LOKEBA-771836 format. One line per 2 residues: number of its first residue (from 1); their letters; for each residue y, z, x of C-alpha. Coordinates in nm, 4 decimals, padded with zeros to 6 digits, m for minus. Last residue first. Example, Ala and Ser with C-alpha at 12.3 -4.5 7.8 and 13.67 -1.06 7.14 Angstrom:
<sites>
2> sa> m00.1060:00.7140:01.3670 | m00.4500:00.7800:01.2300
</sites>
This chain:
<sites>
440> at> m04.8333:05.1601:03.3345 | m04.6207:04.8979:03.1674
438> wa> m04.4699:05.1923:02.9418 | m04.3148:05.3582:03.1825
436> pq> m04.1298:05.0692:03.3543 | m04.2859:04.9684:03.6828
434> rs> m04.2008:05.1583:04.0212 | m03.9620:05.0208:04.2705
432> rc> m03.6054:05.1761:04.1521 | m03.2562:05.0527:04.1846
430> ap> m03.1973:04.7451:03.9822 | m03.4289:04.9225:03.7094
428> st> m03.1524:05.1356:03.5671 | m03.2960:05.4284:03.4294
426> ta> m03.5428:05.3999:03.1057 | m03.8066:05.6716:03.2573
424> ap> m03.6272:05.9489:03.0760 | m03.7391:05.8029:02.7763
422> lg> m03.4358:05.7479:02.5114 | m03.2984:06.0434:02.3161
420> sa> m02.8946:05.9527:02.3531 | m02.8847:06.2095:02.6002
418> rr> m03.1832:06.0998:02.8137 | m03.0104:05.7394:02.8082
416> rt> m02.6840:05.9122:02.9628 | m02.8941:06.1003:03.2429
414> gf> m03.0788:05.8052:03.3005 | m02.7722:05.5661:03.3116
412> re> m02.5961:05.8182:03.5320 | m02.8593:05.8599:03.7812
410> cs> m02.8925:05.4686:03.8119 | m02.4943:05.3959:03.8216
408> sr> m02.4508:05.5218:04.1773 | m02.7345:05.3433:04.3425
406> rm> m02.6033:05.0090:04.1362 | m02.2875:05.0130:04.2145
404> vc> m02.2739:05.1574:04.5753 | m02.5417:04.8268:04.6324
402> pn> m02.3165:04.5973:04.4118 | m01.9977:04.6763:04.6497
400> eg> m01.7152:04.6476:04.4246 | m01.6415:04.9680:04.2695
398> lt> m01.7846:05.2232:04.0168 | m01.5203:05.2038:03.7737
396> ki> m01.6885:04.9619:03.5520 | m01.9786:05.1571:03.5435
394> dr> m01.8377:05.4610:03.4435 | m01.6530:05.2570:03.1789
392> rf> m02.0165:05.1592:03.0730 | m02.1663:05.4597:03.0640
390> qc> m01.8568:05.6094:02.8492 | m01.9222:05.3602:02.5619
388> tv> m02.3229:05.4614:02.5630 | m02.2621:05.7940:02.5258
386> lp> m02.0009:05.7303:02.2505 | m02.2066:05.5036:02.0831
384> na> m02.4790:05.7956:02.0083 | m02.7493:05.5817:01.8283
382> lg> m02.8123:05.3491:02.1311 | m03.1761:05.3593:02.0960
380> ag> m03.2961:05.6927:01.9697 | m03.6331:05.6515:02.0755
378> gg> m03.9324:05.7748:01.8738 | m04.1800:05.5205:01.9907
376> ea> m04.2164:05.3675:01.6372 | m03.8583:05.2990:01.6178
374> df> m03.8281:05.1028:01.9369 | m03.8335:04.7858:01.7494
372> lg> m03.5513:04.8603:01.4820 | m03.7062:04.7996:01.1481
370> ap> m03.5026:05.0459:00.9427 | m03.1700:05.1328:01.0162
368> rd> m03.0055:05.3976:01.2182 | m02.7369:05.4918:01.0388
366> ga> m02.6433:05.7962:01.2794 | m02.5421:06.0488:01.0334
364> dg> m02.3133:06.2101:01.2810 | m01.9588:06.0999:01.1327
362> tv> m01.9395:05.9256:00.7908 | m02.1902:05.8568:00.5155
360> ag> m01.9816:05.8088:00.1915 | m02.0936:05.4391:00.1387
358> ag> m02.4134:05.4852:m00.0417 | m02.2358:05.6980:m00.3119
356> pd> m02.2361:05.4361:m00.5832 | m02.6042:05.3576:m00.5505
354> gv> m02.6541:05.0403:m00.6951 | m02.7177:04.8611:m01.0136
352> vg> m02.7570:04.4623:m00.9942 | m02.5516:04.2596:m01.2236
350> ta> m02.5200:03.9564:m01.0200 | m02.1573:03.9067:m01.0000
348> ad> m02.0562:04.2935:m01.0285 | m02.3392:04.3966:m00.7917
346> fl> m02.2065:04.1287:m00.5259 | m01.8514:04.2588:m00.5554
344> qp> m01.9756:04.6363:m00.5155 | m02.2224:04.5417:m00.1999
342> sf> m01.9791:04.7017:00.0491 | m02.0408:04.5835:00.3820
340> te> m01.6601:04.5613:00.4568 | m01.6266:04.9119:00.3242
338> ga> m01.9106:05.0424:00.5593 | m01.7083:04.8903:00.8419
336> it> m01.3846:05.0601:00.7451 | m01.5374:05.3650:00.6890
334> lg> m01.7192:05.3948:00.9985 | m01.3674:05.2670:01.1714
332> hd> m01.2011:05.5804:01.0110 | m01.4934:05.8122:01.1429
330> sf> m01.4071:05.7359:01.4774 | m01.5073:05.4874:01.7765
328> pa> m01.3006:05.2873:01.9686 | m01.4092:04.9241:01.9657
326> dg> m01.5306:04.6885:02.1994 | m01.6875:04.9192:02.4116
324> wg> m02.0594:04.8546:02.3946 | m02.0660:05.1536:02.2151
322> am> m01.8005:05.0808:01.9993 | m01.9373:04.7318:01.8854
320> qr> m02.3097:04.9186:01.8568 | m02.1752:05.1714:01.6326
318> yl> m01.9606:04.9153:01.4059 | m02.3163:04.7070:01.3574
316> wr> m02.4729:05.0564:01.2463 | m02.1538:05.1061:01.0154
314> gh> m02.1942:04.7587:00.8375 | m02.5609:04.8028:00.8229
312> gh> m02.5155:05.1561:00.6300 | m02.2686:04.9823:00.4057
310> dp> m02.5386:04.7549:00.2768 | m02.4580:04.3835:00.1372
308> rn> m02.6846:04.2326:m00.0945 | m02.8391:03.8944:m00.0189
306> ag> m03.1948:04.0269:00.1379 | m03.2511:04.2621:m00.1858
304> sg> m03.6335:04.2010:m00.1673 | m03.6270:03.8153:m00.1722
302> af> m03.3418:03.5790:m00.0631 | m03.2447:03.3867:00.2618
300> vm> m03.4986:03.5396:00.5560 | m03.5641:03.4078:00.9043
298> fd> m03.8161:03.5367:01.1277 | m03.9823:03.7593:00.8562
296> pi> m04.3199:03.7668:01.0337 | m04.3027:03.6055:01.3613
294> ar> m04.6141:03.3172:01.3937 | m04.6468:03.2032:01.7154
292> sr> m04.6247:02.8564:01.8895 | m04.7880:02.7008:02.2356
290> gp> m04.8087:02.3460:02.2795 | m04.4655:02.3522:02.4960
288> at> m04.3062:02.6837:02.4727 | m04.2130:02.9697:02.2152
286> el> m04.2670:02.6906:01.9129 | m04.1773:02.9530:01.6274
284> rg> m04.3908:03.0042:01.3383 | m04.1439:03.1266:01.1029
282> tl> m04.1607:02.8066:00.8507 | m03.8062:02.7374:00.8693
280> gp> m03.7297:02.8086:01.2356 | m04.0548:02.5826:01.3359
278> ml> m03.9462:02.3017:01.0651 | m03.6025:02.2396:01.2058
276> aa> m03.6826:02.0503:01.5364 | m03.9046:01.8399:01.3324
274> qe> m03.6052:01.7182:01.1278 | m03.4399:01.5596:01.4482
272> vd> m03.0677:01.6839:01.5154 | m02.7380:01.6500:01.3591
270> lr> m02.6980:01.9795:01.2139 | m02.4785:01.8613:00.9247
268> dp> m02.2926:01.5343:00.9019 | m02.5771:01.3646:01.1025
266> ga> m02.8628:01.5147:00.9047 | m03.1039:01.7551:00.9908
264> ll> m02.9824:01.9897:00.7347 | m03.1077:01.8222:00.4212
262> ta> m03.4062:01.6848:00.5881 | m03.5042:02.0528:00.6567
260> le> m03.4265:02.1831:00.3004 | m03.6455:01.8730:00.1649
258> pv> m03.9099:01.9824:00.3746 | m03.8714:02.3453:00.3187
256> nd> m03.8864:02.3047:m00.0473 | m04.2015:02.4214:m00.1646
254> ad> m04.1778:02.7412:00.0336 | m03.9086:02.8754:m00.1535
252> ac> m03.6419:03.0695:00.0142 | m03.4016:02.7679:00.0150
250> wa> m03.3880:02.7450:m00.3473 | m03.3600:03.1026:m00.3985
248> aa> m03.0924:03.1477:m00.1406 | m02.9185:02.8217:m00.3265
246> dg> m02.8863:03.0004:m00.6539 | m02.7675:03.3310:m00.4988
244> la> m02.5155:03.0793:m00.3491 | m02.3935:02.9816:m00.7042
242> ll> m02.4062:03.3409:m00.7933 | m02.1649:03.4576:m00.5003
240> ln> m01.9380:03.1586:m00.5846 | m01.9297:03.2199:m00.9687
238> al> m01.8396:03.5899:m00.8630 | m01.5578:03.4359:m00.6321
236> te> m01.4299:03.2462:m00.8880 | m01.3864:03.5369:m01.1245
234> pn> m01.2170:03.7508:m00.8579 | m00.9795:03.4888:m00.7356
232> ee> m00.6613:03.6881:m00.6248 | m00.8035:03.9631:m00.5058
230> af> m01.1206:03.8021:m00.3158 | m00.8683:03.5195:m00.1600
228> ak> m00.6359:03.8201:m00.0222 | m00.9803:03.9502:00.0917
226> rv> m01.0379:03.6499:00.3044 | m01.4082:03.6436:00.2728
224> gl> m01.6626:03.6047:00.5095 | m02.0581:03.5217:00.3593
222> vk> m02.2658:03.6685:00.5860 | m02.4991:03.5780:00.8780
220> ep> m02.7271:03.7774:01.0561 | m02.8344:04.0775:00.8702
218> gr> m03.1383:04.3026:01.0040 | m03.4538:04.2084:00.8002
216> rw> m03.6630:04.3142:01.1129 | m03.4395:04.4345:01.4317
214> ie> m03.5896:04.3393:01.7646 | m03.8888:04.1560:01.5925
212> ar> m03.7060:03.9499:01.3565 | m03.3946:03.8837:01.6534
210> st> m03.6877:03.7132:01.8344 | m03.8613:03.7480:02.1672
208> vi> m03.9819:03.5187:02.4851 | m03.8772:03.1812:02.3846
206> rg> m03.9123:02.9106:02.6586 | m03.7107:02.6752:02.8523
204> ag> m03.5566:02.3528:02.9509 | m03.8663:02.1402:02.8521
202> rr> m03.6462:01.9510:02.6136 | m03.8948:02.0696:02.3318
200> va> m03.8080:02.4369:02.4546 | m03.4412:02.4019:02.4656
198> it> m03.4289:02.2292:02.1271 | m03.6653:02.5240:02.0027
196> gw> m03.4234:02.7719:02.1126 | m03.1201:02.5554:01.9477
194> pe> m03.2980:02.5531:01.6230 | m03.2571:02.8326:01.5207
192> ga> m02.9667:03.0933:01.6324 | m02.9037:03.1935:01.9755
190> cf> m02.9442:03.4470:02.2694 | m02.9553:03.2705:02.5990
188> gd> m03.1226:03.2450:02.9116 | m03.0746:03.1918:03.2910
186> ig> m02.7258:03.0104:03.2613 | m02.5415:02.7285:03.4114
184> gg> m02.8646:02.6163:03.5306 | m02.8188:02.2722:03.3710
182> al> m03.0971:02.2941:03.1339 | m03.0049:02.6199:03.0356
180> ad> m02.6396:02.4885:02.9487 | m02.7655:02.1765:02.8046
178> pm> m02.9917:02.3873:02.5486 | m02.6939:02.6333:02.5173
176> lp> m02.4118:02.3686:02.3858 | m02.4839:02.3837:02.0049
174> pp> m02.4626:02.7805:01.9861 | m02.0882:02.7687:02.1543
172> vv> m02.1381:02.9582:02.5026 | m02.0405:03.3179:02.5659
170> ti> m02.1277:03.5330:02.8913 | m02.3514:03.8438:02.9597
168> ev> m02.4526:03.9251:03.3363 | m02.7886:04.1044:03.3975
166> dt> m02.8069:04.4287:03.5659 | m02.4773:04.5499:03.5767
164> ep> m02.3061:04.3729:03.2724 | m02.6179:04.4766:03.0361
162> al> m02.7964:04.7803:03.1760 | m03.2042:04.7104:03.1926
160> gc> m03.4411:04.9955:03.1034 | m03.6155:04.8375:02.7937
158> aa> m03.3742:04.9959:02.5229 | m03.0930:04.8817:02.7195
156> lw> m03.2005:04.5126:02.7201 | m03.3219:04.5221:02.3596
154> yr> m02.9621:04.7165:02.2455 | m02.7627:04.4700:02.4714
152> ld> m02.9841:04.1586:02.3083 | m02.9029:04.3138:01.9806
150> yn> m02.5442:04.3479:01.9991 | m02.4575:04.0009:02.1427
148> hs> m02.6504:03.8121:01.9167 | m02.5423:04.0271:01.6342
146> sh> m02.2224:03.8822:01.7188 | m01.8659:04.0228:01.7987
144> ph> m01.8730:03.8682:02.1686 | m01.9523:03.5394:02.0385
142> vv> m02.2937:03.3065:02.1219 | m02.4404:03.4717:02.3674
140> al> m02.5209:03.3811:02.7019 | m02.7471:03.5402:02.9856
138> rl> m02.6557:03.5238:03.3574 | m02.8989:03.6729:03.5282
136> pt> m02.8094:03.8868:03.8594 | m02.7359:03.7379:04.2044
134> gg> m03.0349:03.7809:04.4221 | m03.0443:04.0581:04.7023
132> ae> m03.4331:04.0208:04.7094 | m03.4260:04.3754:04.5405
130> gr> m03.2256:04.2911:04.2783 | m03.4114:03.9504:04.1856
128> qr> m03.7239:04.1803:04.1955 | m03.5542:04.4276:03.9767
126> vv> m03.4484:04.1766:03.7294 | m03.7855:04.0099:03.7037
124> aa> m03.9989:04.3376:03.6617 | m03.6837:04.4066:03.3854
122> la> m03.8030:04.0761:03.2187 | m04.1525:04.1817:03.2006
120> ag> m04.0866:04.5155:03.0606 | m03.8261:04.3671:02.8013
118> at> m04.1043:04.1190:02.6829 | m04.3692:04.4270:02.6626
116> ap> m04.1105:04.6165:02.4564 | m04.0017:04.2922:02.2511
114> sa> m04.3635:04.2419:02.1451 | m04.6123:03.9934:02.1689
112> dy> m04.4354:03.7939:02.4121 | m04.5827:03.9976:02.6937
110> gs> m04.9363:03.8465:02.6722 | m05.0427:03.9961:03.0051
108> pg> m04.8145:04.2686:03.1548 | m04.5003:04.1205:03.3320
106> lr> m04.4507:04.0063:03.6852 | m04.6202:03.6769:03.7070
104> dm> m04.5604:03.5520:03.3938 | m04.2157:03.6864:03.3807
102> aa> m04.1654:03.4846:03.6971 | m04.2637:03.1788:03.5352
100> av> m04.0267:03.2387:03.2305 | m03.7356:03.3150:03.4615
98> an> m03.7986:02.9802:03.6260 | m03.8938:02.7827:03.3077
96> sv> m03.5210:02.9162:03.1718 | m03.5334:03.1893:02.9236
94> tv> m03.5130:03.2153:02.5473 | m03.4084:03.4947:02.3256
92> gn> m03.4533:03.3840:01.9432 | m03.2297:03.4290:01.6430
90> gg> m03.3173:03.3372:01.2745 | m03.3054:03.7186:01.1193
88> la> m03.1679:03.7771:00.7763 | m02.9743:03.5141:00.6118
86> lv> m02.6731:03.5059:00.3664 | m02.5828:03.8437:00.2935
84> mp> m02.3006:03.8776:00.0147 | m01.9858:04.0698:m00.0303
82> al> m01.8540:04.0553:00.3487 | m01.4958:04.1159:00.3206
80> mp> m01.1921:04.0342:00.5121 | m00.8411:04.1539:00.5867
78> vp> m00.6579:03.9218:00.8723 | m00.7108:03.9062:01.2324
76> lp> m00.5051:03.6178:01.3984 | m00.6362:03.6943:01.7565
74> gl> m00.9283:03.9225:01.8429 | m01.0169:04.2833:01.7126
72> gl> m00.8069:04.4248:01.4009 | m01.0691:04.6632:01.3261
70> na> m01.0533:04.4676:00.9681 | m01.1138:04.1402:01.1781
68> ai> m01.4013:04.2938:01.3984 | m01.5978:04.4178:01.0631
66> pm> m01.5308:04.0198:00.9354 | m01.7019:03.9477:01.2462
64> pa> m01.9962:04.1691:01.2665 | m02.2252:03.9439:01.0443
62> lm> m02.1710:03.6125:01.2056 | m02.0046:03.4190:00.9659
60> ha> m02.0771:03.0995:00.7020 | m01.7201:03.1152:00.5907
58> cd> m01.4168:03.1727:00.2949 | m01.1272:03.0729:00.1884
56> fq> m01.0527:02.8524:00.5273 | m00.7242:02.7309:00.6633
54> gv> m00.5870:03.0240:00.5917 | m00.4401:03.1025:00.9478
52> gi> m00.7158:03.3829:00.9930 | m00.9860:03.1644:00.8492
50> rd> m00.8908:02.8954:01.1018 | m00.8894:03.1180:01.3830
48> rv> m01.2487:03.2793:01.3168 | m01.3752:02.9371:01.2387
46> ta> m01.2725:02.8226:01.5743 | m01.4248:03.1151:01.7813
44> ws> m01.7530:03.1039:01.6010 | m01.7773:02.7510:01.7717
42> te> m01.8995:02.3957:01.6490 | m01.7344:02.3697:01.3490
40> rq> m01.8306:02.2139:01.0036 | m01.6098:02.2020:00.7185
38> ls> m01.7415:02.2362:00.4026 | m01.5480:02.1642:00.0355
36> li> m01.7501:02.3772:m00.2395 | m01.6297:02.2356:m00.5517
34> ig> m01.6910:02.5030:m00.7963 | m01.7827:02.5413:m01.1911
32> re> m02.1110:02.7320:m01.1554 | m02.3311:02.4214:m01.1738
30> ea> m02.0629:02.2757:m00.9168 | m02.1630:02.5240:m00.6676
28> fg> m02.5488:02.4834:m00.7187 | m02.5225:02.0962:m00.6686
26> ka> m02.7711:02.0510:m00.3905 | m02.5251:01.9550:m00.1455
24> aa> m02.2751:02.2383:m00.2012 | m02.5195:02.5296:m00.2394
22> av> m02.7680:02.3692:00.0070 | m02.4771:02.3940:00.2856
20> iv> m02.4021:02.7490:00.1828 | m02.7711:02.8557:00.2045
18> as> m02.8547:02.6626:00.4956 | m02.6239:02.7927:00.7402
16> dl> m02.9067:02.9919:00.8814 | m03.0533:02.6620:01.0430
14> lp> m02.6863:02.6323:01.2132 | m02.4430:02.4237:01.2692
12> vy> m02.1482:02.6396:01.2159 | m01.9731:02.6711:00.8895
10> ga> m01.6464:02.6845:00.7254 | m01.5615:02.6964:00.3499
8> ri> m01.2681:02.5935:00.1267 | m01.2706:02.6507:m00.2209
6> fs> m01.1574:02.4213:m00.5027 | m01.2043:02.5704:m00.8981
4> pg> m01.3589:02.3704:m01.1620 | m01.1090:02.3025:m01.4176
2> am> m01.0241:02.5430:m01.6775 | m01.0609:02.4702:m02.0579
</sites>
């Protein structure tokens, strides 16, 4: 009889590493004949590089990262698959106390009740800073090829802000974000829990919106697997998917939340206080000292098909990558992204019967997923990545004078946003004096 299979896996200390951590620590992997050896890393770049050189067989990964690897982006790209989703949602947008105070003054009352009104409040702050000749706000994300980056950009653009022109976007490893915010190195960040909660509890900032509200039930973390490992070890991978499915069901059980928080809080895991993990695990976020807000589906580990990859989600993430200039846009790229998120291996392991033709969509279909916050208003968001990519190139060629750049970009921005189907009012706020249309 064959012995247990040994699998090397990396993860970043975030709340949404719960499934892979529980699979190893609670014995779910062992029950499926797998020795799951976990290695904690502090940055996504390190996870990417270690899987690229073959030191990891698989990893807890940002959803766009396997797509980026298959497109040949970044150093040491290797063919990868994303045969399982490990978590939906779980991110928050946290801003400094100074920015939050300005949003309170300039934004609509109760603006944090929705991404649209929170975005309107932030746009008012950005506009005021621009009129006063101030420097753009600096917002941090965890990695260029991350849903944090693309969700943040989608939210900003849909609310009338031009990323990289009206605000600066930089990269900071997740565990360092609260300190960067407290020290004034950044004005805000988009990161997974518990780092938003920790920033709030340290008195460094406030949470103003969340990924679950920008794109409800959107895939956040996936199991990234080297394609060569999957092809050489199909039975082992199937057993791993089953073990992770068992762990996901355990993590999703509300009765297990206190034990899960204790497990994740340990010094060899997230190394934080257990109490800092409870808001994200329960979905009741501490948005400011003494204030909390329940967010439906803030973080989802299992249930209603949460763990099954979706071709369309892969293509949508690729459209965002292309739309913001991180990859050229093509039907071939859409096919690669869709195949990266193929549910075939998941279905085979779990016995799920899916739609075999779901991966055939290309070209102009749009792939706009359900759950985007601006869907009710009829906006098309960034459904046309070619338009957005051209807008980004136009901004980069406008010159060094920030006043000229902003005056020039405003008309271009409005024209291209209208071409994408967004309201004409969502022109760049850096050179206009009126409130966004939806704050009237």
